[in-house]
C-alpha positions as CSV (number, residue, x, y, z in Angstrom):
1,M,79.6,92.9,127.3
2,T,76.0,94.2,127.2
3,V,74.1,91.8,125.2
4,D,70.7,91.9,126.6
5,D,67.9,92.9,124.5
6,T,67.0,95.9,126.0
7,G,70.3,98.0,125.1
8,S,70.9,95.6,121.8
9,G,68.4,97.2,119.4
10,M,66.3,93.6,119.0
11,G,62.7,94.3,118.4
12,R,63.2,97.9,117.2
13,N,64.8,99.1,114.0
14,P,68.7,99.5,114.7
15,A,70.0,103.2,112.9
16,P,72.5,102.3,110.0
17,D,75.5,101.8,112.9
18,G,73.8,99.2,114.0
19,T,72.5,101.0,117.6
20,D,69.4,101.7,118.8
21,P,67.8,105.0,117.9
22,G,66.0,105.0,121.1
23,E,68.1,104.1,123.4
24,D,68.9,106.8,126.3
25,P,72.2,108.8,125.2
26,L,73.0,109.2,128.9
27,A,72.4,105.5,129.2
28,L,75.1,104.9,126.6
29,R,77.4,106.3,128.1
30,L,77.0,104.8,131.0
31,E,77.8,101.0,129.4
32,Q,80.4,102.8,127.6
33,L,82.2,104.3,131.0
34,I,81.7,100.7,132.8
35,L,82.9,98.9,129.6
36,G,85.8,100.9,128.7
37,A,85.4,100.6,125.2
38,E,82.2,101.6,121.8
39,R,80.3,99.5,121.3
40,R,82.3,98.5,117.5
41,Y,80.9,94.5,116.4
42,T,78.2,92.8,115.6
43,P,78.4,88.9,117.0
44,F,79.8,87.4,114.1
45,Q,82.6,90.4,113.5
46,A,83.3,89.8,117.5
47,A,83.4,86.2,116.5
48,R,85.7,86.2,112.8
49,S,87.8,89.0,115.4
50,A,88.2,86.7,118.1
51,G,89.1,83.7,115.6
52,V,85.9,81.3,116.7
53,S,83.0,79.8,115.1
54,M,80.0,81.8,115.9
55,E,78.4,78.9,117.3
56,L,81.3,78.6,120.4
57,A,81.1,81.9,121.0
58,S,77.2,81.9,121.5
59,R,77.6,78.8,123.9
60,F,80.3,81.6,125.7
61,W,78.2,84.3,125.2
62,R,74.8,82.2,126.7
63,A,76.6,80.3,129.3
64,M,77.7,83.7,130.3
65,G,74.1,84.8,130.9
66,F,74.2,87.0,127.6
67,A,70.7,87.1,125.9
68,D,71.0,86.6,122.1
69,I,70.8,90.1,120.3
70,G,70.7,89.0,116.4
71,Q,73.1,91.3,114.4
72,A,73.0,93.9,116.5
73,K,75.9,96.4,117.0
74,A,76.4,95.7,120.4
75,L,79.8,94.3,121.1
76,T,83.2,95.9,122.1
77,E,87.1,94.8,121.6
78,A,86.5,93.5,125.8
79,D,84.0,90.8,124.1
80,V,86.9,90.3,121.2
81,L,89.4,89.5,123.6
82,A,87.1,88.2,125.9
83,L,86.6,85.0,123.4
84,R,90.2,85.5,122.6
85,R,91.3,84.4,125.4
86,L,88.9,81.7,126.5
87,A,89.4,80.2,122.7
88,G,93.2,80.1,123.3
89,L,93.0,78.2,126.4
90,V,91.1,75.2,124.6
91,E,93.6,75.3,122.6
92,A,96.6,75.4,124.1
93,G,95.3,72.2,126.2
94,L,95.1,74.0,129.6
95,L,91.0,73.8,129.2
96,S,88.6,71.4,127.2
97,E,85.7,73.0,125.4
98,A,83.5,71.9,128.2
99,M,85.2,73.6,130.6
100,A,85.6,76.7,128.9
101,V,82.1,76.8,128.9
102,Q,81.7,76.0,132.7
103,V,84.4,78.1,133.2
104,A,81.9,81.0,131.6
105,R,78.8,79.6,133.4
106,S,80.1,79.8,136.6
107,T,81.8,83.3,136.4
108,G,78.7,84.7,134.2
109,Q,76.3,83.0,137.4
110,T,78.2,84.6,140.1
111,T,79.2,88.2,138.5
112,A,75.7,88.6,137.6
113,R,74.4,87.9,141.0
114,L,76.9,90.5,142.5
115,A,76.0,93.2,140.2
116,E,72.2,93.2,141.2
117,W,72.9,93.1,145.0
118,Q,75.4,95.9,143.9
119,I,72.7,98.1,142.1
120,D,69.6,97.0,143.9
121,S,71.3,97.6,147.6
122,F,73.7,99.8,146.8
123,L,73.5,102.0,144.1
124,E,70.1,102.8,144.6
125,G,70.3,104.1,147.8
126,L,72.9,106.9,146.5
127,T,71.7,107.8,143.1
128,E,68.4,109.8,145.0
129,P,68.5,113.2,142.3
130,P,70.0,115.5,145.1
131,E,67.9,117.9,143.3
132,P,64.7,118.6,141.6
133,G,65.2,118.2,138.2
134,M,67.6,115.6,138.1
135,T,67.4,112.7,136.5
136,R,69.2,109.0,138.3
137,T,71.6,108.8,135.2
138,E,72.6,111.7,136.0
139,V,73.7,111.3,139.4
140,T,75.0,108.0,138.9
141,Y,77.3,108.3,136.4
142,P,80.0,110.6,138.2
143,L,79.1,108.2,141.1
144,V,80.0,104.8,138.9
145,E,83.2,107.2,137.4
146,L,84.5,107.0,140.7
147,L,83.9,103.9,142.0
148,L,84.2,101.7,139.5
149,P,88.4,101.3,140.0
150,E,87.7,100.8,143.4
151,L,85.0,98.1,143.0
152,E,87.0,96.5,140.6
153,E,90.3,96.5,142.6
154,F,87.8,95.1,145.6
155,L,86.5,92.3,143.1
156,V,89.7,90.9,141.9
157,Y,91.7,90.9,145.7
158,V,88.8,88.9,147.5
159,W,88.6,86.8,144.4
160,R,92.6,86.3,144.6
161,R,92.1,85.1,148.2
162,Q,89.4,83.0,148.2
163,L,90.6,81.3,145.1
164,A,93.8,80.6,147.1
165,A,92.0,79.5,149.8
166,A,90.2,76.7,147.4
167,T,93.5,76.3,146.1
168,G,95.3,74.7,149.6
169,R,92.1,72.7,149.8
170,V,92.2,70.9,146.8
171,V,96.2,70.2,147.0
172,Q,95.7,69.0,150.3
173,A,93.2,66.5,148.9
174,A,94.5,63.1,149.3
175,D,94.0,61.7,146.3
176,D,92.4,63.0,142.8
177,E,89.0,61.3,143.4
178,E,89.0,63.1,146.5
179,M,89.3,66.8,144.9
180,V,86.0,66.3,143.1
181,D,84.3,63.8,145.6
182,R,85.1,64.8,149.1
183,R,83.8,64.0,152.8
184,L,82.8,67.0,154.1
185,A,80.2,67.8,156.3
186,V,76.7,70.0,155.0
187,G,74.5,72.0,157.2
188,F,70.8,73.5,155.9
189,A,69.9,75.4,158.1
190,D,66.4,77.0,157.9
191,L,63.9,79.7,159.2
192,V,60.5,78.2,160.4
193,G,57.3,79.5,159.2
194,F,58.9,81.3,157.0
195,T,55.7,80.6,154.1
196,R,53.0,82.4,157.2
197,L,55.5,85.5,157.4
198,T,56.0,86.1,153.9
199,R,51.8,86.5,154.1
200,R,52.3,89.0,157.6
201,L,55.2,91.4,157.1
202,E,55.2,93.9,154.3
203,E,57.6,93.5,151.4
204,E,60.0,95.5,152.6
205,E,60.2,94.2,155.9
206,L,60.5,90.9,155.0
207,G,63.7,91.8,152.7
208,E,65.3,93.1,155.7
209,L,64.2,90.2,157.2
210,V,65.9,87.7,154.7
211,E,69.0,90.3,154.2
212,A,69.7,89.9,158.1
213,F,69.3,86.3,158.7
214,E,71.8,85.7,155.6
215,T,74.1,88.3,157.0
216,T,74.1,86.8,160.2
217,A,74.6,83.3,158.5
218,A,77.7,84.6,156.1
219,D,79.2,86.0,158.8
220,L,79.4,83.2,161.4
221,V,79.9,80.7,158.7
222,A,83.0,82.0,157.6
223,A,84.3,83.2,161.0
224,R,84.2,80.1,162.4
225,G,86.0,78.8,159.5
226,G,83.0,76.4,157.0
227,R,82.0,78.0,153.8
228,L,78.7,79.3,152.4
229,I,77.6,77.6,149.5
230,K,74.4,79.1,149.0
231,T,71.2,81.7,150.2
232,L,68.2,80.2,149.6
233,G,65.8,83.4,151.0
234,D,64.7,81.3,154.4
235,E,67.6,78.9,153.9
236,V,71.6,78.8,154.3
237,L,74.0,76.1,152.9
238,Y,76.9,75.9,154.1
239,A,79.7,73.4,154.5
240,A,83.0,72.4,156.2
241,D,85.8,70.1,156.2
242,D,85.4,69.7,159.8
243,A,82.7,68.0,161.9
244,G,83.5,70.1,164.8
245,V,83.8,73.4,162.9
246,A,80.3,72.3,161.1
247,A,78.6,70.9,164.9
248,E,80.1,74.5,166.1
249,I,78.4,76.7,163.1
250,A,74.9,75.1,164.0
251,L,74.8,76.1,167.6
252,R,76.3,79.4,166.9
253,L,73.3,79.7,164.4
254,I,70.4,78.8,166.9
255,E,72.0,80.8,170.0
256,T,72.4,83.8,167.4
257,M,68.7,83.8,166.3
258,A,67.2,82.6,169.8
259,N,68.6,86.1,171.0
260,D,67.3,87.7,168.4
261,A,63.6,89.2,168.9
262,T,63.2,89.9,165.6
263,M,64.2,86.5,163.9
264,P,61.8,83.3,163.3
265,E,63.1,80.3,164.8
266,L,65.5,78.2,163.2
267,R,66.7,74.5,162.7
268,V,69.5,73.0,161.2
269,G,70.3,69.6,160.0
270,I,73.7,68.0,159.2
271,A,75.2,65.3,157.1
272,F,78.5,63.9,156.9
273,G,79.6,62.4,153.9
274,T,81.1,62.6,150.3
275,V,80.1,65.0,148.9
276,T,80.2,66.1,144.9
277,T,81.5,69.7,144.2
278,R,80.9,71.8,140.9
279,M,80.4,75.3,140.3
280,G,80.7,75.9,143.8
281,D,77.7,74.2,144.4
282,V,77.9,70.9,146.0
283,F,75.7,67.5,145.5
284,G,74.9,64.0,146.1
285,T,73.3,61.7,148.7
286,T,75.2,63.2,151.9
287,V,73.6,66.9,150.3
288,N,70.2,65.4,150.1
289,L,70.5,63.8,153.6
290,A,71.1,67.5,155.2
291,S,68.4,68.8,153.9
292,R,65.9,65.9,154.8
293,L,67.2,66.2,158.2
294,T,66.4,70.0,158.2
295,S,63.0,69.6,157.6
296,I,62.0,67.0,160.2
297,A,64.5,68.9,163.2
298,P,62.5,70.3,166.3
299,R,62.5,74.2,166.3
300,D,65.9,75.8,167.8
301,A,67.7,72.5,167.4
302,V,69.7,71.1,165.3
303,L,69.9,67.0,164.2
304,V,72.6,65.1,162.7
305,D,73.4,61.8,160.7
306,S,74.9,58.5,162.4
307,A,77.8,59.5,160.4
308,F,78.4,63.0,161.5
309,A,78.2,61.2,165.2
310,E,80.5,59.1,164.0
311,E,82.7,61.2,163.0
312,L,82.8,64.2,166.2
313,I,83.3,61.0,168.6
314,R,86.3,59.6,166.4
315,T,88.0,63.1,166.2
316,G,86.9,63.7,171.0
317,E,84.7,65.9,170.1
318,A,81.3,64.6,171.8
319,P,81.1,61.1,173.8
320,A,79.4,58.5,172.5
321,S,77.1,58.4,175.8
322,E,76.7,60.1,178.8
323,A,77.7,56.8,180.1
324,A,80.5,57.0,178.1
325,A,82.2,60.0,179.2
326,A,81.7,59.0,182.7
327,E,83.9,55.8,182.3
328,A,86.4,58.0,180.7
329,A,86.4,60.9,183.4
330,A,86.5,57.7,185.8
331,A,89.5,56.4,184.1
332,A,91.6,59.4,183.4
333,E,91.0,60.3,187.2
334,K,92.3,57.0,188.2
335,E,95.4,57.8,186.1
336,G,96.1,61.6,187.8
337,E,95.3,62.9,184.2
338,Q,92.5,65.4,183.1
339,P,89.4,63.9,181.6
340,P,88.2,64.4,177.9
341,A,86.9,67.8,177.4
342,Y,83.9,67.4,175.2
343,R,82.7,70.4,173.4
344,F,79.2,68.5,172.1
345,A,76.9,65.7,173.4
346,L,74.7,63.6,171.3
347,Q,71.1,62.0,172.1
348,P,70.3,59.0,169.2
349,M,66.7,60.2,168.1
350,W,64.0,57.4,166.7
351,Q,64.6,55.8,163.1
352,R,62.7,56.9,161.1
353,P,61.8,56.3,157.2
354,V,63.0,60.2,155.1
355,R,61.8,60.2,151.5
356,G,64.1,58.6,148.8
357,L,66.9,57.7,151.9
358,G,65.4,54.6,153.2
359,V,65.9,54.4,157.1
360,V,68.0,57.2,158.6
361,E,69.3,57.3,162.8
362,P,69.4,61.1,163.4
363,W,70.7,62.2,166.5
364,L,70.2,66.1,168.7
365,L,73.5,67.5,168.8
366,T,73.6,69.8,172.0
367,R,76.1,71.6,173.5
368,R,77.4,69.2,176.5
369,D,76.6,70.3,180.0
370,T,80.6,70.2,181.8
371,S,78.9,70.9,184.4
372,A,77.0,67.3,184.9
């Protein structure tokens, strides 16, 4: 649905059919190609055709991220069908009205970012006019015509894969509360000195650095079994059900960035505990603690909270201390067994007050020196 104030006729006198006489005909053709239908309805007409109140229709549209357009004729049959489907889910009792609005908002926010990325980073480079005198739109139309069905199929495929993975995590939850408030490892990875870099680098160089960082982080998180929650330019937030997975991701990030001379240093903070999940994001004290640990972490180092350290010790991923590791190895040798194979080492740091969270005891996480 195209309901933005650049293509809705807002601020101009619309033609009798409700369209904007100042709009580029090729832009309208592109819109029709992508939406697969012509503009036929004003918002009021679309709401009435869908059998929903104008108030509810406006809530859905705003949740999806579409601007108010007055009563310009800018909507299509697809917009009516979308309204009818959302309202039908509410009427059938499958979703509450509030949940339907959340579905609209989460879908709108996610796909808006995807669409912006595809245009900025993908189509822009492919639509340079090959011949003088050709407009970008003239080049874009046949390109979109070819790409649209393929991209649509791929989007549905990835969404189904992600939905299957998320559903699997939910059904394995111990109880209903754990489906929303779950115990997770949450990690922040932050580029050191990014503010100084923004003053020193050209915009294009800065964009390339951020893209390289986000791409590397996303690949590492996915490959090791974590979930990338969001990227914030110089920072990424990820989560994992298993503390060992979160630890491996953190150390791999540090090691990978350290081997790239173009990248600034990195610091990571991880906390373990109850996390509230909403609309693909994570909230709560555990998330706040991970963020604070990142801000006080040394360069190219990983700081974790005591709950995370305890979880690594409990699962046998790290010894409580090197003395405990030596004791366990001696006991195993005495019994003729293999000594425990610890992957990580934990070093307690000085307790310190953390704003808003009281006194915390950070632990420095490293790979264990197996030769020791």
